[in-house]
N, C-alpha and C positions, 0 to 999 in steps of 0.2 A: 511907736506901735507898728508902723509900716515896715520897719526893719525886722521886727520880731516875726511878723507874718511871713516874710520872705525866707527867713531861716527855717521856720517850721516846714514850709513847702519843700525846701531843699533837702531837709533831713528825711522827709517821707520818700522822696524820689530816690535818695541814696539807699534807703533800706530796702526798696523793692527791686533793686537791680539783681539780686540773687535769683529772682524768678527766671531771668533770661538764661543764666548758666544752668539752672535746674532743668529748664525745658530742653536745652541742647543735650544735657546728659541723658535725659529720658529718651530722646530721639536716637542718640547713639547706642544706648542700651537695647532699645527695640531692634535697631538694625543688626546689632551683634547677635541677638537671639534668633533673628530670622535667618542670618547667615549660618549659624550653628545648626539650625533645623535643616536647612538646605543641604549642608554637608552630610548630615546623618542619613539622608535618603540617597542611595547610590544610583544616581541618574545624571550622567554627565550633561545631557542635553538641557534638562531643567535647571541644573546648577549654572550652566553658562548663561541661560536666559535671565535668571535671577541676578547673577553677578553683574551682567551688563546693565540691567535696570538700576541696581544700586549704584553702579559707577556713574551712570548718567545723573542720578539724583544728587550725588555728593561731589560731582565735578571731576570725574576721571574714572576710568575703568581699571579695576585691579587685574593683576595677572591671574589667569585661570589655568590650572594644569590641563594641558592639551592631551586628549585621548588620541591614540594612534589612529591614523586615517583608515587603516584596515578595519578596526573595530567600529569606527563611526559609520563607514560606508557599508559594512557587511556584518551586522549584528549576529550573534550566535544563532538566533532563530533562522535567519536567512542562510547561514552556513549549513545548518541541519537540513533545511528545505532543499537547498541545492544538491547536497549529497544524496538525499532521497530521490530527487528527480533524476540525477545521473545514474543511480542504481536502477531505477525503473526503466530508463532508456536502454541501459545495457541488457536488462532482462528481456525487453521487447525485441532487441536485436538478436539475442540468442534464440528466442522462440521463433522469430521470423526465419532464421537460418535453418532451424530444425524442421519447420514446416516445409520449406523448400526441398530439403533433403528427403523427407518422407514422400513428398509428391513425386520427386524424381525417381526414387527407388521403387515406388508402387505404381508407376505410370501406366502400365498395361491394365491393372485392375481399376485404377482411377478412370481410365478411358472407357472401360466397358460398364462402369457404374457399380461395381462391386465394392469399391472403397471410396470414401470421401474424407479428405483432410480439411479440417476447418480450424480457424483460430479465433478465439474470443478472449475476453478479459480473464476467463478462468484458466486458459492455457491452450494447448494444441490438442485437438481430438482427431484420432484416426477411427473412423466408423467403418466396420467391416460387415458386409452382409453375412448372415449366418449360413447361407447356402454355400458360401465360399469356404466355410470352415467345418461345418458339421453335417452329418446326415440328419434327416428329419427325425425329431424326437430323441436325438442322442447328443452326448457331450464329449465324445472322443474325437480328437483332432486327426484328420487324415493327412496323408503325405504332402499334398499340395498346400494344405493349410499350414503345416509346420514350416514349409519353405517360406510362405508369405510372412508368417509371424516371426520367423528367424531373421528375415530382412529388417523388420521393425526392431527386433531385439538388438541387432548389431548396431543400430543407430542410437539406441537408448543405453547400451551397456556402460558407457563411460560418461553419460549425461548425469548431472547431479539431481535432477528434479524428481519429486515424488510422482508416482504413476497410479492412476486408478483405472481398474478394468471393470466395466459394467456389462452385465448380460441382460438382454431384453428379449421378450417374446411377443407374439400377437395375443389376441384375447380368446383364441380357441382353447377350450379346456383340453388338458392332457392327463391321462391316467394310465400309467403302465407300471410294471414292477420296479423299475428304476426311479421313476419320477412321478410321485403322486399328484403333483401340480406344476404349474409354470414357475412357481417360486423355486422349487428344487432344480428344475431344468436351467433356469437363467443363472442361478448361483453356481451350478456345476460347470456351466460353460465358461463363466468368468474365471472360475478356479483353474480350469484346464489351461486357459491362456496364461494365467499367472504362473502356473507350474512350468510351462514351456519357457517363459521368460527367465525364470530362475535357473532352469537347466542350461539356458543360453548365456548365463553369466551376469544377468541383471541382479543387483543386490536385493535380497528378499525384503529387507527393511524399507525399501522404497515402494513396495507394491501393496495394493489393496484390492480385494475382489468383492464386488457388490452385485447382488441379484435383484432386479427390479420387476421381474415377471412382465405383465402387460401395462404397468402403471405409468410409463413414460413414453407414449407413442410419438412418432414423428410424422405419422400419416393416419388418416382414418382407417379403422379396421372393418370398413364396410365392404371391401372387395379384396380380391387376392393380391392385386398390385400394392395396396396399402399394407396388407398383412406381411407381404414379403419385405417391405421396407422396415417394418417394425421388428422383424426377427433379425437381430444384429448384436454385435459386440462392439462396444466403444472403449477405446484405449485413450485416456486423457493424460497428457503430460502436464501436470499442474504448475501454473506460474508460481514463482517463489514469493511474489508480493502482489 
C-alpha cells in the first residue's frame, strides 16, 4: 500500500509539469506582442527604452537599429525652428541696415526734427512731418518734398519688402472744395507719396496707401506743437515675418 501511494504522488507531479512550459510560453507570447506594438509606433527613443528593459528582463539586450546621430540630436522640429530663427535673424539684419541707410541719407532732416526713423517689430518707419512735404490743407508735393522722398525711394527701389504709406492729420476740421474732411486729406497725401515712389521705380505691387485722418495721434492735440507732430506721413517698410 505504501508503494502504491508513492506511485500516485509521482504520477500527479509528472502530469502537472506542463504548467511550467505553458507559463513560459505565455510569458514569451506576451513579450512578443509587446515588442510588436512597440515597433508599430514610430518612435526610436521609446523603442530603445523598451528593448533595453526587455533585454534586462530576459538576460541580454537585443540589437536595436541605431538612428543616425543627426536625427537623434536634431529632430525635424528643431531643424525647422533653427531655420526660422536664422531667417528671422537675417531679416532683422536687413532691416537694421536699411534703418541706418535711411538715417544717414536723411540726416539733415532728422537733425532738425522733420524726419524720424524708428524700428519696431512691425518694420522700419520713416515719419515725415507734413510741413516738410505739403502746404497747409493741400496734398500736392513741392520740389523739396520730392527730393526728400526721392532719396527714400532710391533706397527702397531694389528692396523686396512691402511698403505702407499712412497719412495723418490733426483734429482740426477742414472743409474746402478739394477735401471735405481730414479723411480725404490724409488719404490724398498718402496717395501722393505712393505715386512719387512708383514714378521713382518702386514696384506698385509693394505699395499701400492708407488715410487715418486724426485717429492715430502721436501727441496731444491740445496745442499747436502737438498738432504739428500729428500732421505727418509715415512710410513703413514692413518686416517679412
